[in-house]
Backbone bond lengths (Angstrom), bond angles and torsions (degrees), N, CA, C in turn:
res aa  C-N    CA-C-N  psi(-1)  N-CA   C-N-CA  omega(-1)  CA-C   N-CA-C  phi
1 M - - - 1.463 - - 1.528 108.65 -
2 P 1.360 117.62 133.17 1.463 120.18 179.18 1.526 111.17 -56.27
3 V 1.336 115.69 152.68 1.459 120.80 -177.06 1.531 111.32 -59.58
4 R 1.355 116.30 -42.82 1.474 119.26 -178.30 1.530 111.12 -62.96
5 S 1.333 116.00 -40.81 1.469 120.06 179.56 1.518 110.35 -64.98
6 L 1.343 115.41 -40.51 1.458 119.43 179.72 1.528 110.60 -63.62
7 R 1.338 116.08 -41.60 1.467 119.80 178.15 1.525 111.04 -63.16
8 F 1.342 115.74 -40.11 1.459 120.19 179.96 1.526 110.48 -62.89
9 V 1.347 116.19 -43.82 1.468 120.65 179.84 1.527 109.98 -62.71
10 R 1.340 115.81 -43.72 1.463 119.79 179.69 1.534 111.06 -63.14
11 S 1.350 115.41 -40.43 1.458 119.77 179.79 1.524 110.99 -63.16
12 C 1.336 116.55 -44.18 1.464 120.40 178.72 1.521 110.92 -63.55
13 F 1.342 115.87 -40.39 1.460 120.35 180.00 1.530 110.05 -63.20
14 S 1.333 116.11 -40.67 1.464 120.38 179.68 1.525 110.83 -63.08
15 L 1.347 115.56 -40.93 1.464 119.52 179.06 1.519 111.17 -64.47
16 I 1.329 115.96 -41.06 1.464 120.31 179.49 1.519 110.41 -63.49
17 V 1.340 115.88 -44.85 1.468 120.25 179.40 1.524 110.68 -62.51
18 A 1.354 115.86 -43.43 1.463 119.76 -179.73 1.521 110.92 -62.78
19 G 1.341 115.72 -43.02 1.456 119.93 179.02 1.510 111.49 -63.85
20 S 1.324 116.33 -42.26 1.464 120.35 179.81 1.518 110.87 -65.14
21 T 1.333 115.81 -38.41 1.461 120.36 179.06 1.524 110.85 -65.03
22 A 1.349 116.08 -44.20 1.464 120.06 179.52 1.517 110.82 -61.98
23 L 1.348 116.43 -40.89 1.461 120.22 179.38 1.519 110.51 -65.24
24 A 1.336 115.31 -41.41 1.466 119.27 -179.83 1.522 111.05 -63.81
25 V 1.348 115.91 -39.76 1.462 120.39 178.81 1.526 110.20 -64.59
26 A 1.353 116.12 -43.52 1.465 120.17 179.43 1.514 111.03 -62.53
27 Q 1.340 117.00 -43.11 1.459 120.56 179.69 1.525 111.14 -65.70
28 A 1.335 115.47 -38.48 1.465 119.46 178.88 1.520 110.74 -65.79
29 S 1.358 115.85 -41.60 1.460 119.08 -179.63 1.517 110.52 -65.74
30 A 1.338 116.79 -34.93 1.464 119.98 178.19 1.518 110.69 -68.97
31 A 1.331 116.00 -37.75 1.461 119.76 -179.84 1.520 111.13 -66.52
32 E 1.325 116.22 -34.49 1.464 120.81 -179.54 1.528 112.41 -85.57
33 F 1.323 117.07 -16.51 1.464 121.85 -175.78 1.514 111.23 -75.70
34 P 1.335 118.09 139.46 1.478 126.11 -11.60 1.523 109.87 -89.60
35 D 1.311 116.74 147.14 1.458 120.16 179.68 1.528 112.18 -104.35
36 R 1.326 115.92 7.02 1.470 122.75 177.61 1.522 107.27 -161.40
37 P 1.330 118.72 173.78 1.464 120.25 -179.40 1.530 113.49 -56.35
38 V 1.308 115.42 141.31 1.462 121.99 176.81 1.525 108.04 -92.65
39 S 1.318 116.10 137.24 1.462 121.11 -177.78 1.523 110.73 -109.11
40 I 1.330 115.92 129.03 1.463 121.25 171.62 1.520 107.55 -104.78
41 V 1.319 116.15 112.21 1.458 120.82 177.89 1.528 108.42 -82.53
42 V 1.324 115.66 117.87 1.469 121.88 174.56 1.528 105.98 -100.62
43 P 1.335 118.34 113.11 1.471 119.90 -173.48 1.524 114.23 -80.84
44 F 1.316 115.92 31.69 1.466 122.66 -179.88 1.527 108.55 -141.84
45 P 1.323 117.71 162.77 1.474 120.33 177.70 1.523 111.69 -62.37
46 A 1.313 115.93 161.64 1.465 121.48 178.56 1.523 110.72 -66.10
47 G 1.330 115.27 151.57 1.454 120.53 174.18 1.505 115.67 105.24
48 G 1.332 118.46 -20.71 1.454 121.22 179.64 1.517 112.07 -81.09
49 T 1.323 116.68 176.11 1.464 121.30 -179.15 1.523 112.73 -57.56
50 P 1.348 120.39 -45.21 1.473 119.48 179.13 1.529 112.57 -59.01
51 D 1.325 115.40 -40.14 1.460 120.70 179.91 1.529 111.20 -65.29
52 I 1.334 116.14 -44.61 1.466 120.45 -179.88 1.519 110.93 -62.98
53 L 1.337 116.68 -44.77 1.463 120.57 179.38 1.530 110.91 -61.13
54 A 1.322 116.26 -43.61 1.465 120.04 -179.25 1.522 111.20 -61.12
55 R 1.316 117.32 -39.51 1.463 120.56 -177.91 1.532 111.80 -74.10
56 V 1.329 116.81 -41.88 1.467 119.80 179.43 1.534 110.57 -64.69
57 L 1.322 116.29 -47.57 1.462 119.95 -178.78 1.519 111.83 -74.00
58 G 1.333 116.35 -34.19 1.459 119.79 -178.96 1.511 112.38 -58.49
59 E 1.330 116.61 -41.97 1.461 120.59 179.85 1.528 110.92 -63.31
60 A 1.337 116.43 -42.93 1.459 120.25 -178.83 1.521 111.78 -70.80
61 V 1.319 116.83 -39.31 1.465 120.58 -178.71 1.526 110.98 -70.64
62 G 1.331 116.42 -35.26 1.462 119.89 178.24 1.517 111.75 -56.78
63 K 1.320 117.30 -38.85 1.469 121.10 178.49 1.523 111.00 -65.38
64 R 1.314 116.50 -32.69 1.457 120.75 -178.26 1.524 112.60 -80.54
65 L 1.331 116.37 -29.11 1.463 120.11 -179.77 1.524 112.76 -91.50
66 G 1.322 116.40 -16.50 1.457 119.46 -178.66 1.508 114.05 79.52
67 Q 1.323 116.50 13.32 1.467 122.41 176.44 1.529 108.29 -141.05
68 P 1.335 117.60 148.54 1.470 119.11 177.65 1.526 111.41 -62.56
69 V 1.316 115.96 149.26 1.463 122.19 172.23 1.522 106.82 -113.75
70 V 1.317 116.15 116.48 1.460 121.04 -175.70 1.525 110.29 -106.45
71 V 1.314 115.64 149.54 1.463 121.53 179.68 1.517 109.40 -102.69
72 D 1.327 115.36 129.06 1.463 122.48 -178.41 1.531 107.85 -118.51
73 N 1.333 116.63 103.11 1.465 120.80 -179.93 1.525 110.20 -81.47
74 R 1.323 116.12 118.89 1.464 121.56 178.34 1.517 108.89 -130.70
75 G 1.308 116.56 77.27 1.448 121.30 -178.55 1.517 112.32 -78.28
76 G 1.328 115.17 165.84 1.453 120.55 176.15 1.517 112.62 128.01
77 A 1.345 115.14 146.96 1.472 122.58 176.76 1.522 112.06 54.75
78 G 1.320 116.32 41.77 1.459 119.95 177.08 1.507 114.54 64.30
79 G 1.332 116.52 25.42 1.461 120.38 -179.30 1.511 113.78 95.62
80 N 1.329 117.21 -5.63 1.465 120.47 -175.16 1.527 113.29 -71.44
81 I 1.330 117.27 -32.12 1.467 119.55 -178.34 1.525 110.26 -63.02
82 G 1.321 117.01 -48.82 1.462 120.34 179.04 1.509 112.13 -65.07
83 A 1.337 116.96 -41.24 1.466 120.70 -179.34 1.526 111.15 -63.18
84 Q 1.320 116.84 -43.42 1.456 120.31 -179.91 1.524 111.31 -65.97
85 A 1.322 116.97 -35.22 1.466 120.70 178.30 1.523 110.61 -62.55
86 V 1.325 117.17 -41.04 1.463 120.20 179.27 1.520 110.68 -71.03
87 A 1.318 117.26 -38.76 1.466 120.56 178.86 1.524 111.22 -59.02
88 R 1.342 116.16 -32.42 1.471 120.76 -179.24 1.522 113.20 -90.06
89 A 1.331 117.50 -6.83 1.464 120.78 -176.16 1.532 111.21 -71.15
90 K 1.318 115.53 160.61 1.454 120.95 177.59 1.526 109.61 -61.73
91 P 1.326 118.35 129.55 1.467 120.77 -176.39 1.528 113.06 -79.70
92 D 1.326 115.81 68.84 1.462 119.88 -177.35 1.528 112.46 -122.33
93 G 1.327 116.89 5.21 1.459 120.51 178.88 1.516 114.17 85.63
94 Q 1.328 117.64 -3.08 1.461 120.60 -177.21 1.529 112.27 -82.97
95 T 1.347 116.60 -17.34 1.462 121.17 -179.70 1.518 109.06 -125.56
96 L 1.337 116.12 120.89 1.460 121.73 -177.16 1.524 110.08 -121.77
97 L 1.321 115.95 159.66 1.462 121.96 178.59 1.522 110.00 -114.26
98 M 1.333 116.01 127.03 1.454 120.59 171.13 1.523 106.77 -80.94
99 C 1.300 114.86 99.19 1.463 121.35 -175.59 1.523 109.36 -90.52
100 A 1.316 116.76 132.18 1.460 121.60 178.55 1.524 109.06 -119.96
101 F 1.303 116.10 -172.82 1.461 123.69 -176.47 1.533 112.48 -44.25
102 G 1.330 116.23 -47.93 1.457 120.51 -175.20 1.509 114.62 -66.33
103 C 1.330 117.60 -15.79 1.467 121.22 -179.64 1.525 112.17 -57.91
104 S 1.334 115.33 -44.71 1.461 119.41 -177.00 1.519 111.99 -81.96
105 V 1.336 116.56 -12.66 1.467 121.48 -176.92 1.526 112.10 -94.75
106 A 1.333 117.46 -34.67 1.468 121.18 -174.64 1.533 113.68 -51.87
107 P 1.346 119.40 -44.79 1.474 118.48 179.73 1.525 113.24 -63.73
108 L 1.342 117.28 -16.43 1.458 120.81 -178.49 1.527 112.49 -89.41
109 I 1.329 117.59 -22.55 1.472 119.25 -173.90 1.531 113.43 -112.75
110 Y 1.343 116.89 -14.36 1.470 119.62 177.97 1.522 109.32 -100.72
111 K 1.313 115.72 135.20 1.461 121.70 177.03 1.523 109.05 -125.99
112 P 1.339 119.35 117.28 1.465 125.54 -1.45 1.527 111.52 -72.38
113 A 1.318 116.13 160.51 1.457 121.05 179.75 1.520 109.76 -62.54
114 P 1.328 117.96 134.92 1.467 120.62 -178.07 1.527 113.41 -69.47
115 Y 1.326 116.52 -22.68 1.468 121.52 178.81 1.522 108.41 -168.90
116 D 1.315 114.83 166.58 1.462 121.85 173.83 1.521 106.44 -108.34
117 I 1.326 116.77 108.68 1.458 119.76 -171.79 1.526 112.17 -62.47
118 K 1.321 117.55 -27.78 1.461 120.88 -178.83 1.523 112.15 -81.77
119 K 1.345 116.55 -37.74 1.460 120.50 -175.92 1.531 113.60 -89.88
120 D 1.328 117.37 -30.77 1.463 121.22 -173.35 1.526 114.11 -91.70
121 F 1.346 116.16 -11.49 1.460 119.29 -176.43 1.527 111.44 -133.74
122 A 1.328 114.48 159.12 1.457 122.15 173.21 1.524 108.05 -118.95
123 P 1.324 118.21 131.97 1.469 119.61 179.61 1.524 111.62 -67.12
124 V 1.317 116.53 140.78 1.468 121.99 177.72 1.522 110.40 -110.64
125 A 1.333 116.80 -60.73 1.466 119.39 -178.38 1.518 110.71 -163.54
126 M 1.312 115.58 139.12 1.467 121.04 168.25 1.517 106.33 -76.52
127 L 1.317 117.11 138.11 1.455 120.60 -176.50 1.526 113.06 -109.70
128 A 1.327 116.20 -53.44 1.461 117.73 -172.26 1.517 111.74 -165.53
129 T 1.305 114.65 163.12 1.454 122.29 169.36 1.531 107.45 -128.27
130 V 1.298 115.87 160.48 1.466 120.04 175.50 1.522 108.51 -134.85
131 P 1.317 118.07 147.98 1.464 119.57 175.58 1.525 110.18 -68.20
132 S 1.304 115.83 144.60 1.454 121.10 171.61 1.525 107.44 -97.93
133 V 1.329 117.04 132.33 1.460 120.99 -176.75 1.525 109.70 -124.62
134 L 1.320 115.56 135.81 1.461 120.08 175.73 1.515 108.20 -85.80
135 V 1.339 116.16 116.63 1.463 121.35 178.51 1.516 109.21 -117.75
136 V 1.333 115.28 149.25 1.463 120.84 177.57 1.519 108.97 -130.54
137 N 1.319 114.72 154.64 1.456 119.53 172.02 1.533 107.87 -68.62
138 P 1.334 118.46 140.42 1.470 120.74 -176.84 1.525 115.15 -56.74
139 K 1.328 117.05 -18.31 1.472 118.55 179.22 1.526 111.91 -72.48
140 V 1.350 116.90 -17.80 1.462 120.49 178.75 1.536 108.38 -68.99
141 P 1.328 117.82 125.94 1.466 121.00 -175.52 1.525 113.05 -79.04
142 A 1.320 116.75 57.77 1.459 120.91 179.35 1.517 108.54 -148.46
143 K 1.321 115.68 128.46 1.455 120.75 179.08 1.520 112.46 -113.05
144 S 1.325 115.67 8.66 1.465 121.33 177.06 1.517 108.42 -153.57
145 V 1.324 116.26 165.44 1.463 119.97 177.28 1.523 110.26 -62.98
146 G 1.326 116.64 -39.95 1.459 119.77 178.65 1.512 112.33 -59.36
147 E 1.323 116.43 -43.90 1.471 120.52 179.13 1.533 110.88 -67.34
148 L 1.342 116.30 -35.76 1.463 119.94 178.73 1.527 110.35 -64.64
149 L 1.328 117.17 -45.04 1.460 121.01 -179.62 1.529 110.77 -65.29
150 A 1.326 116.11 -38.76 1.469 119.58 178.75 1.531 110.39 -64.43
151 Y 1.326 116.33 -41.06 1.464 121.08 178.55 1.524 110.53 -65.44
152 A 1.354 116.09 -41.30 1.463 119.90 -179.38 1.524 111.03 -65.06
153 R 1.329 117.08 -36.95 1.468 119.99 179.56 1.527 110.97 -70.30
154 A 1.319 115.68 -34.02 1.470 119.31 179.40 1.520 112.07 -78.60
155 N 1.324 116.45 -19.22 1.474 121.45 -177.83 1.534 109.36 -134.02
156 P 1.337 117.36 68.93 1.465 119.89 -175.78 1.529 113.01 -57.16
157 G 1.339 113.79 131.06 1.467 120.58 176.68 1.509 114.89 78.39
158 K 1.330 117.97 -4.50 1.466 119.63 -176.18 1.520 112.47 -77.33
159 L 1.329 117.77 -35.86 1.458 120.68 -178.97 1.525 110.53 -76.70
160 N 1.334 116.08 127.06 1.464 121.93 178.19 1.518 109.65 -97.05
161 S 1.322 115.98 121.93 1.468 121.05 179.19 1.520 108.74 -106.89
162 A 1.321 116.43 114.69 1.465 121.38 -174.63 1.523 112.16 -84.41
163 S 1.308 115.40 158.20 1.470 121.88 170.52 1.513 108.08 -148.81
164 S 1.320 116.11 163.14 1.465 119.97 178.22 1.521 111.58 -87.97
165 G 1.331 116.72 12.44 1.456 120.41 176.47 1.517 111.93 149.20
166 V 1.312 115.84 159.79 1.463 121.16 177.78 1.529 109.78 -63.80
167 G 1.332 116.21 131.31 1.458 120.90 177.85 1.511 114.74 89.88
168 T 1.336 117.71 -2.94 1.465 120.02 177.76 1.527 109.43 -77.34
169 S 1.324 115.49 169.50 1.465 119.04 -178.50 1.524 110.99 -61.47
170 A 1.343 117.65 -36.48 1.462 120.52 179.31 1.524 111.39 -64.95
171 H 1.316 116.45 -39.99 1.463 120.25 179.06 1.527 110.67 -65.51
172 L 1.322 116.76 -49.56 1.458 119.50 -176.85 1.525 111.77 -68.95
173 A 1.337 116.89 -29.50 1.462 119.50 174.24 1.523 110.21 -64.07
174 T 1.324 116.46 -41.04 1.461 121.18 176.85 1.525 110.63 -60.66
175 E 1.336 115.83 -45.85 1.463 120.15 -179.51 1.526 110.96 -65.69
176 L 1.323 116.96 -37.42 1.461 120.08 178.85 1.525 110.73 -66.16
177 L 1.336 116.67 -40.05 1.465 119.92 178.44 1.530 110.38 -65.08
178 R 1.303 116.37 -40.69 1.469 120.25 177.40 1.525 110.87 -62.96
179 A 1.325 115.93 -42.22 1.466 120.34 -177.77 1.525 111.94 -67.74
180 Q 1.332 116.61 -38.81 1.461 120.22 -174.98 1.525 113.60 -82.78
181 T 1.325 117.03 -25.98 1.473 119.20 -175.22 1.523 113.53 -113.64
182 G 1.331 116.37 -16.79 1.457 119.83 179.78 1.517 114.72 79.31
183 V 1.327 118.00 8.22 1.467 119.44 -179.80 1.528 110.82 -77.36
184 D 1.304 115.88 153.88 1.463 122.50 179.90 1.526 109.01 -101.13
185 L 1.328 115.78 106.90 1.466 122.05 178.41 1.520 108.57 -115.74
186 T 1.313 116.78 150.08 1.463 121.39 177.05 1.519 109.15 -100.04
187 H 1.330 116.03 116.77 1.462 120.44 179.69 1.525 109.97 -80.74
188 V 1.332 116.00 130.12 1.467 121.61 178.94 1.531 108.04 -121.59
189 P 1.345 117.72 100.70 1.461 120.09 -179.46 1.529 112.33 -82.84
190 Y 1.316 116.25 138.52 1.463 122.82 174.95 1.529 108.89 -112.76
191 K 1.325 115.00 176.40 1.467 119.81 179.43 1.521 112.76 -94.53
192 G 1.312 117.29 -0.39 1.457 119.94 -179.94 1.510 111.16 -176.47
193 A 1.332 115.78 158.51 1.456 121.05 -177.57 1.527 112.11 -66.03
194 G 1.341 116.82 -30.73 1.454 120.41 -179.78 1.519 112.19 -61.49
195 Q 1.335 116.83 -42.34 1.460 121.20 178.92 1.527 110.88 -66.31
196 V 1.331 115.83 -38.04 1.467 119.54 178.17 1.525 110.16 -60.94
197 A 1.330 116.11 -47.97 1.464 120.91 -177.53 1.523 111.28 -57.80
198 T 1.324 116.17 -43.07 1.472 120.26 -179.45 1.519 111.42 -62.26
199 D 1.337 116.67 -47.79 1.462 119.75 -176.86 1.526 112.18 -74.22
200 L 1.315 117.40 -30.75 1.468 120.01 177.99 1.524 110.00 -67.44
201 L 1.322 116.16 -45.05 1.465 119.71 178.09 1.524 111.28 -65.70
202 G 1.332 115.70 -31.75 1.461 119.95 -179.28 1.518 113.69 -83.41
203 G 1.348 116.66 -7.91 1.460 119.76 178.35 1.510 115.24 86.04
204 Q 1.351 117.82 8.23 1.470 119.88 177.87 1.537 111.08 -72.25
205 V 1.337 117.18 -27.39 1.460 122.22 172.24 1.518 107.77 -125.77
206 D 1.332 116.38 159.23 1.461 120.48 -170.24 1.522 115.04 -97.27
207 M 1.325 117.57 -39.95 1.460 120.23 -171.69 1.528 111.13 -143.42
208 Y 1.323 114.32 160.39 1.466 119.13 -174.67 1.529 108.95 -161.42
209 F 1.318 116.20 131.80 1.459 121.37 171.57 1.530 107.04 -88.57
210 D 1.305 116.49 98.83 1.462 121.09 -172.75 1.526 111.22 -105.34
211 N 1.330 116.00 157.47 1.460 120.09 167.70 1.527 107.11 -67.15
212 L 1.309 117.23 127.60 1.463 120.61 -174.43 1.535 113.28 -53.17
213 P 1.360 119.39 -42.69 1.470 118.12 -179.24 1.530 113.31 -56.83
214 A 1.326 116.69 -34.52 1.461 120.09 -176.89 1.530 111.88 -72.97
215 S 1.326 117.00 -36.55 1.465 119.56 -175.06 1.519 113.45 -97.32
216 L 1.327 117.39 -6.95 1.459 120.60 -175.35 1.530 113.78 -54.82
217 P 1.330 120.24 -46.08 1.473 119.57 179.14 1.525 112.63 -58.98
218 S 1.327 117.15 -40.51 1.468 120.67 -179.10 1.522 111.61 -71.25
219 I 1.329 116.22 -31.56 1.469 119.61 176.50 1.527 109.68 -67.47
220 K 1.329 116.13 -46.54 1.461 120.71 -177.91 1.532 112.29 -65.65
221 S 1.334 116.11 -31.37 1.467 119.76 -179.25 1.528 112.48 -84.90
222 G 1.331 116.62 -8.67 1.458 120.42 -179.64 1.512 114.63 86.12
223 K 1.334 117.16 5.39 1.461 119.95 179.78 1.532 111.43 -74.72
224 L 1.334 115.78 -24.15 1.456 121.37 174.54 1.527 108.52 -130.17
225 R 1.331 116.15 152.50 1.457 121.07 177.98 1.527 109.02 -109.10
226 A 1.330 117.06 123.57 1.463 121.82 178.31 1.526 109.15 -90.01
227 L 1.341 115.96 127.07 1.464 119.96 -178.40 1.527 113.22 -100.52
228 A 1.331 117.09 -35.49 1.462 119.65 -179.54 1.520 110.13 -168.02
229 V 1.332 116.26 153.47 1.460 121.75 172.92 1.520 108.35 -102.10
230 A 1.322 116.03 139.23 1.465 121.45 -177.60 1.523 110.36 -92.50
231 S 1.326 116.00 54.49 1.457 121.61 -179.34 1.524 109.67 -131.90
232 E 1.329 116.10 170.76 1.462 120.51 -178.35 1.530 111.28 -67.48
233 K 1.343 115.24 -36.46 1.461 120.41 -177.92 1.524 109.99 -126.71
234 R 1.319 116.08 162.39 1.457 120.30 175.18 1.527 110.57 -64.08
235 S 1.306 115.65 153.21 1.458 120.33 178.37 1.530 110.28 -89.87
236 P 1.334 117.18 134.42 1.464 120.02 176.28 1.529 112.22 -59.91
237 S 1.323 116.99 -23.23 1.466 120.75 -179.44 1.528 111.90 -71.55
238 V 1.351 116.32 -29.78 1.475 121.27 178.69 1.535 107.66 -137.01
239 P 1.315 117.09 67.51 1.473 121.05 -172.57 1.526 114.98 -60.97
240 D 1.325 117.77 -20.21 1.470 120.65 -179.25 1.528 112.97 -86.71
241 V 1.345 116.56 -6.10 1.460 120.29 -179.23 1.528 109.06 -91.53
242 P 1.337 118.66 122.71 1.474 120.71 -176.88 1.520 112.87 -73.43
243 T 1.314 115.69 163.99 1.458 120.68 170.18 1.526 107.89 -79.04
244 F 1.317 117.03 166.41 1.465 119.62 177.51 1.526 110.52 -63.86
245 A 1.333 116.24 -36.35 1.466 118.82 178.66 1.519 110.26 -60.87
246 E 1.323 116.70 -43.35 1.461 120.82 177.85 1.525 111.63 -65.80
247 A 1.332 115.36 -27.73 1.471 120.37 -178.58 1.526 112.28 -87.52
248 G 1.328 116.77 2.85 1.458 120.00 175.50 1.513 116.37 101.40
249 V 1.352 117.82 7.64 1.467 121.18 177.46 1.532 107.54 -120.55
250 P 1.327 118.40 91.17 1.465 120.93 -176.43 1.530 112.96 -71.99
251 N 1.322 115.40 160.18 1.473 122.42 175.82 1.527 112.71 57.08
252 F 1.313 115.78 32.99 1.466 120.05 178.60 1.527 107.97 -110.81
253 V 1.330 114.76 90.92 1.466 120.99 -177.05 1.524 109.41 -127.18
254 I 1.307 116.07 122.67 1.466 122.97 176.35 1.522 106.71 -118.07
255 T 1.329 116.76 128.27 1.459 119.67 -177.38 1.519 111.30 -121.50
256 P 1.324 117.98 85.74 1.471 118.57 170.14 1.532 108.70 -59.55
257 W 1.326 116.21 128.54 1.462 119.75 -174.02 1.523 110.18 -135.68
258 F 1.323 114.13 165.21 1.464 120.69 -177.36 1.522 109.38 -142.75
259 G 1.315 115.50 128.21 1.460 120.44 178.99 1.509 109.95 -146.97
260 L 1.316 116.03 167.45 1.461 121.27 -178.59 1.522 111.33 -109.07
261 L 1.334 114.91 136.37 1.453 122.16 175.78 1.525 109.08 -123.20
262 A 1.335 114.88 153.64 1.464 121.70 175.05 1.527 107.99 -122.32
263 P 1.321 117.98 162.42 1.466 118.90 176.87 1.524 110.88 -60.21
264 A 1.321 117.45 143.76 1.459 121.48 176.22 1.525 109.32 -57.61
265 G 1.314 116.52 142.69 1.458 120.69 -179.49 1.512 114.03 95.63
266 T 1.327 117.57 -4.65 1.464 120.44 176.14 1.526 108.91 -63.06
267 P 1.330 118.78 132.30 1.468 120.95 -176.83 1.529 112.98 -55.77
268 E 1.299 115.78 138.67 1.462 121.23 -178.04 1.529 113.22 -55.91
269 P 1.342 119.13 -43.77 1.470 118.21 178.82 1.531 113.02 -60.33
270 V 1.328 117.23 -34.17 1.465 121.29 178.06 1.528 109.71 -67.98
271 L 1.331 115.87 -43.77 1.456 120.39 179.02 1.526 111.41 -61.53
272 Q 1.322 115.64 -40.61 1.466 119.63 -179.88 1.525 110.94 -67.29
273 R 1.337 116.82 -37.33 1.464 118.96 178.55 1.519 110.85 -66.40
274 L 1.324 116.10 -41.12 1.454 119.88 177.46 1.527 110.97 -63.31
275 N 1.317 116.36 -44.07 1.465 120.27 179.21 1.525 110.95 -58.60
276 A 1.326 115.52 -45.11 1.467 119.76 -179.53 1.532 111.06 -63.99
277 A 1.335 116.76 -40.53 1.463 120.59 -177.92 1.526 111.49 -65.81
278 F 1.336 116.80 -42.79 1.464 119.24 -179.47 1.521 111.21 -72.48
279 N 1.319 117.87 -38.88 1.467 119.58 177.10 1.525 111.12 -62.84
280 D 1.324 116.03 -39.66 1.464 119.70 178.84 1.531 110.93 -66.69
281 A 1.330 115.91 -38.90 1.468 120.24 179.43 1.525 111.00 -64.07
282 L 1.336 116.87 -36.24 1.460 120.29 179.80 1.530 112.31 -65.00
283 K 1.341 115.97 -22.30 1.466 120.49 179.37 1.531 112.34 -89.28
284 D 1.320 116.74 -8.21 1.457 121.28 179.56 1.536 109.36 -61.50
285 P 1.328 118.62 127.84 1.474 120.77 -177.86 1.518 113.96 -54.70
286 A 1.340 116.53 -40.36 1.465 119.60 -179.79 1.528 111.07 -65.96
287 V 1.340 115.96 -40.48 1.461 120.16 178.44 1.526 109.85 -67.17
288 A 1.335 116.59 -44.16 1.461 120.86 -179.79 1.527 111.47 -59.89
289 E 1.327 116.47 -40.95 1.461 120.41 179.05 1.519 111.04 -64.68
290 R 1.334 115.75 -41.97 1.467 120.05 179.19 1.532 110.82 -64.37
291 M 1.318 116.88 -39.93 1.454 120.76 178.98 1.530 110.58 -63.61
292 T 1.319 116.06 -40.96 1.460 120.44 178.38 1.520 110.80 -62.30
293 Q 1.330 116.12 -41.73 1.465 120.70 178.01 1.524 111.12 -61.22
294 L 1.323 116.13 -33.94 1.464 121.25 -178.10 1.526 112.17 -82.75
295 G 1.335 117.16 -9.60 1.458 120.02 -176.76 1.511 112.79 77.27
296 V 1.334 115.62 23.97 1.458 122.28 -177.94 1.522 110.15 -97.02
297 V 1.332 116.27 139.75 1.466 121.67 176.39 1.522 107.81 -102.24
298 T 1.332 117.19 113.56 1.463 119.84 -179.47 1.520 110.47 -70.58
299 A 1.320 115.15 151.25 1.466 119.90 -173.76 1.515 111.15 -143.93
300 A 1.329 116.52 60.48 1.462 120.34 179.45 1.522 109.98 -63.64
301 G 1.324 116.46 151.83 1.458 119.71 179.74 1.509 111.94 175.38
302 S 1.321 115.29 -176.17 1.455 121.72 -177.30 1.523 111.32 -78.54
303 R 1.313 114.63 166.95 1.463 120.19 176.10 1.528 110.03 -64.77
304 A 1.315 116.23 -38.49 1.468 120.59 -179.90 1.523 110.87 -64.02
305 A 1.327 116.37 -36.18 1.469 120.20 179.80 1.520 110.82 -63.17
306 L 1.338 116.89 -40.00 1.465 120.40 178.02 1.525 110.19 -65.52
307 A 1.331 117.19 -43.33 1.469 121.05 179.27 1.525 110.56 -59.44
308 D 1.335 116.79 -43.43 1.466 120.98 -179.92 1.532 110.98 -65.97
309 F 1.329 115.98 -39.37 1.463 119.99 -179.45 1.527 110.41 -63.92
310 I 1.327 116.61 -45.79 1.469 120.54 -179.63 1.526 110.37 -62.68
311 A 1.326 116.66 -40.63 1.467 120.27 178.56 1.526 110.55 -61.33
312 G 1.331 116.52 -41.24 1.457 120.74 179.10 1.518 112.45 -65.63
313 E 1.344 116.53 -41.06 1.454 120.96 178.29 1.532 110.99 -63.60
314 T 1.320 115.92 -39.50 1.462 120.41 -179.64 1.525 110.85 -62.39
315 V 1.326 116.22 -44.97 1.469 120.73 179.47 1.527 110.58 -64.60
316 K 1.339 116.01 -44.34 1.459 120.79 -177.81 1.524 111.90 -59.33
317 W 1.327 116.11 -48.68 1.462 118.77 -173.29 1.517 113.67 -84.77
318 K 1.312 116.84 -18.15 1.462 118.93 176.69 1.524 110.36 -60.52
319 A 1.341 116.48 -39.13 1.466 120.67 -178.39 1.525 111.36 -62.81
320 I 1.333 117.62 -47.22 1.462 119.96 -177.95 1.524 110.98 -71.42
321 I 1.337 117.24 -34.23 1.472 120.97 178.86 1.526 110.09 -64.11
322 E 1.326 116.60 -43.82 1.460 119.99 179.67 1.529 111.35 -70.36
323 K 1.323 116.46 -38.53 1.465 120.37 -179.62 1.522 111.54 -64.41
324 R 1.334 115.92 -41.12 1.464 120.30 -177.36 1.533 112.83 -90.07
325 G 1.342 116.45 -5.15 1.470 119.61 179.02 1.511 112.70 65.21
326 I 1.306 117.95 39.61 1.467 122.40 -175.98 1.532 110.38 -78.88
327 R 1.309 115.82 127.78 1.469 121.42 177.67 1.529 108.53 -141.19
328 A 1.315 115.88 143.54 1.465 121.33 175.92 1.524 108.71 -97.34
329 E 1.315 115.81 139.53 1.467 120.54 179.67 1.515 110.72 -79.17
């Protein structure tokens, strides 16, 4: 056999051996995974919807993986500190990120971008969505979206619309409402949802696009007035509250969502095992009941489905971010 042909055969054989070795290592790591507690980094303070979901699911998933699942709250910089920590973590499936709405938005509003969600992370599992509801303090003289818009037009800039930070679902919902209706609202960003809740109940701010589970107790007690849900259909939790489309603002849908990401480079078998464990946990009757109590809509699915969803969210919000000139300091 000619020397060049022999070298080519040897080169191909080396590639095959290397590929087989890498596959064997990945399969072995999946078989051994997890060999210690799995950490879910929640890039927000304790007590919010992402934190609650991580704790409820973590307990159920830990039983399925045979190792505890612990929650690590790393708030700050709009969720970027926790996200960056996971992006830099060892890609072995032991460290996961509880990604929420702002995950896909942060690279669009921060310059330079804190991370590349497509290149720095691998999708694990979509977990849930929650309805977004527009709530107002009872002192606001509006009992419907129509009355709120009429008041805003008669009093430009007077209504304060709170958010838990630039780029959050509440902020972008405010910007979308301004863009679609032409009303002049004053955006008031806070450093966390807890501060918003305190000032909204106290009347320091007027309105807020909140995750329904968080505001549901205050709505039921009459401390806050719900004007509309930003979803395709009414929520069973507040069946008397109309959708924005029913209230006269069509195509106004905000989907606060929650999914899990792992560092890029995590072995595929590990990712698949994690996906299966979380999807199975979402079907657990006890977990399902707890989610219903929280007003959360579970959204089990494939890793590819989560990747497609995030891509769609990025495209959707990029347009409004560029139109409104939204930037985070």
